[in-house]
N, C-alpha and C positions, 0 to 999 in steps of 0.2 A: 243126281238122278240120271244124268246122261250116261255116266259110267255104268251104273247098275242096269240101265235099259239098253245099253249099247246103241243109243240113238241120241242125236243132239236135242237139247231142250232149249228153246228160244223164248225169251221173255218179250212179250209185246204189250206195251203200255196203252191202255184204253181209259183215259181220264174222263172225269165228269160225274156229277151227282154222287160224290163220295164213294165212287166205285160201282155204283148201280148200273151204269152204262156197260161197263165191261162184263159185269155179272150177267146181265140180260143177254149179251151176245153169246156167252158160253152156254147159257140155258138153251139157246136156239141152235147150237151146234150139234153135230152128230155124236152120239155116245159111243165113239170108237176108240177112245183112249188117247187120241192125238190132240185134243183140245182140253186143257186144264185151266183151273181158275185159282189164283192166289186170293182167297177170301179173307175177310177181316171181321171184327166185331161190328163195324159199321155196316158192311154189306150183308152179313148173315146173323147178326144179333139184334140190331136196331132197325133195319130197313123196314120190315113188315110191321113194326110197332109204330113207326113214325109216318108212314105213307098210307093215305086212305085208298089210293088206287095203285098198288104196287105192280111192277112189271113181272115179278116172279115171287115164288114162295121159297124162302130160305131152306126149308126142310124138304118139301115135296118135289121140288124141281131140280135137285142136285144129288149126285152120288158123292158122299163125303169120304174122300180117299184117306186122309191122314191129318193129324194135328201137326203144326210146325212148332208152336210155342206160345208163350205169353210174355208180355212186357208191362212193367208198372208205369202208371201215369204219375208225373211229377207236378207239383204245384209250386211255381216259381214266382218270385216278386222282383221288382226293381230294387237295386241296392239301397235306395233311399228309404225303403220300407223297414219295419222291425225285423229283428233277427230270428224270431221264432214264429211259428204258425199261430200259436196261442195269442201272442201279442198282436199279430196282424188282424186276427179275428176281432179282438177287443177294439182295435183302432177303427175298423170298419163299422162295428156296432155303435161306436161313439160318434160317428160321422155319417149317418145314413144318406145315401144317394151321392156321396162324394167320390166313391171309388168304383173302378171298373176292372173287369177281367177280360182278357182276350182268349179266343179259341180259333181253331183252324176252320170254323164255319158252322153255320146254323144246322143243327141236327146231326153233326158229327159226334163220334164217341167222346171227343175231347170237350165238346160243349156239354154233353150229358154229365161228364165227370165233374165239370165246374158246378153244374146245377146240383149234383149229388153232394158236393162239399157244402154248398149253400144250405141245402135241406138238412144235412147233418148238424148244422149250427143254427137251427131255429130260423131257417129262411133268411140267411145273412143278407143284409141290404147292399149287395154289390151288383152292379149292372153288367150284363153280358154284351161284349162288343165282338161280333163275328168278323173274321178276316177270310181271305181266300187262301187258306192253307197256312202251314207253319212258316213258310217262307215270308209271310207278311206279319203273322202274329208275334213271332219271336223278335224281329226288329222293332216292332211297335212297343214291346215290353222294354227293350234295351234303351229306346228313345224316351221312355217315360210317358208314352201316350196312354198306357194302361198300367195299373198297379200290380196286376198278377196275370199269369197265364197258366192254362192247363195243357200239358203236352207230354209225349212219351219221354222217358228218361234219356233215350239216345239223342233226341233232338236238343235237350236242355243241358246235358252234362258238360259239354265243352265250354259253353259260355259261363256255366256255373264255376268251373275250375279257373276260368280266366277272370273271375270276379265281376263280370258284366251283368250277371243276374244272380239270384240266390234261391236255390231249391229248398223249400221249408218242410216239405213232406212228400212221401211216396205213397201211392195207393195200394201197396202190396201188403201181404200179411206179415212179412218179416223184412228186415233190411236186405238190400240187394248187394250181390257179390262185388260189383265194380264201384259201388258207392256206399261203403259201410258207414261213412260218417253222416249220411242223411237219414233222419228218423222216418218211420212210417207215420201216416196221418194219425193212426191209433195211438202211437206213442206221443206224438206232438200235442194232441188234443185230449188225451185221456179217454179215447173211444175204445170200443171192443170189436165191432163188426164192420168197420168201414173198409171197403176194398173196391178198387176200380182198376182193372187190368185190361190192356188191349190183348187180343189174341188173333192168331193167324192159322188158316186151314188151307188144305189143298182139296179141290173139288173137281168134279167132272159133270157133264149133263146126266140127268136121270136116265136109267136104262142101260148103264154100263154093264157089259157081260161080266159074270163073276170071275172068270179066269183073268180078264184084263184088270179088274179091280184088285185082285190079289197081287198081280204083278206090280201094279203101281204102288200099292201100299207097302210091299216089301222094298221097292226101290226108294220110297220116301224114308222109310225107317233106316235103311242103310245109309242114306245121305246124312240123316240127322244124327247118326251114331259116329260119324267120322270126326276124329279129334280136331281137324282143321275147321270143319264146319261148326262144331261146338264152340271153338274159340272165337270164330267170326260172329256167331249169333250172340255170344256173351258180350262181345265188344259193342254190339248194337242193343244191348240191354234186353235181349230176348232169352228167356229160359227155354231151351229146346225140350220138346216132348217126344219121347221115343217109345217104340213098341206099342203104338196105338193102332188098333184095328179100325176098319171102316165103321163097324157097329159102335165102337166106343166114341169115334169122332161124331157120329150122328147123335148119340146120347148126350155128348158134351154140349152140342149146339142147342138141343132141346132144353137142357138144363139151364143154359145161359139165357135163352129167350124167356123161360119161366121166371128166372131171377130178375131180369130186366123189366118184365111186364108191370109189376106194381110200382116200380120207380118211375116209369114213363107215365103211368096213370096219375101218380101223385104230382108229377111236374106239369101235366096237361100240355105237353108239347106235340104239335102236329106240323108237318112241313107243308108249305103252300103247294098247290097243284102246279 
């Protein structure tokens, strides 16, 4: 984007509350095109559904510049567990309350993905153990503290290839380019409509002038069309999305929120104040 805009683009990390702190800061910024947000499904798909007193509205408080792409969630187990997802589900069913799965934290998309897998298997009796990010949940899996974890493919793939964990299924609609040997959850369990994908968007504060919006959207699409960028995103297990207008980005977020709403209602998850 810096090349397309002829301006440096600097990434500033604002951690906390699964991205909500950084998102709220961007919401309060001037809509001049100089402050952008790298938004995610956690910050702009789940946030308003999980928080009773949210700091922002994912749709109304932001100008949605462009989509970046989507990444599949993987369900990985400790090597001591069965070789297939179907066998793992059967093992958990036969030993209620014995097994646990880890995630990157309460209310994160990865937690919701784990609960979605439970729900798709008749409320599978496996307990959720929240950690403070993937940097804790993945080592916990490798150490055998939990039997399974839900995380993005990019986080899991290297340890999977090293034999330290085993990914049994992906939440994508089809097998992924960099891991064609790993089945989808639908394949592994004989399901039809199971899908859980992380997604990433570029946003700005609401009120962004139309000419600046157009310039930023064009710059985003140029960056995402670059072969080097495509290769880099694929190496991170992200399928880049190109030629997306701001209107299509907004429609995508609305669609995702509508899709997630019944799931959150069924799970009855609310974050503590």
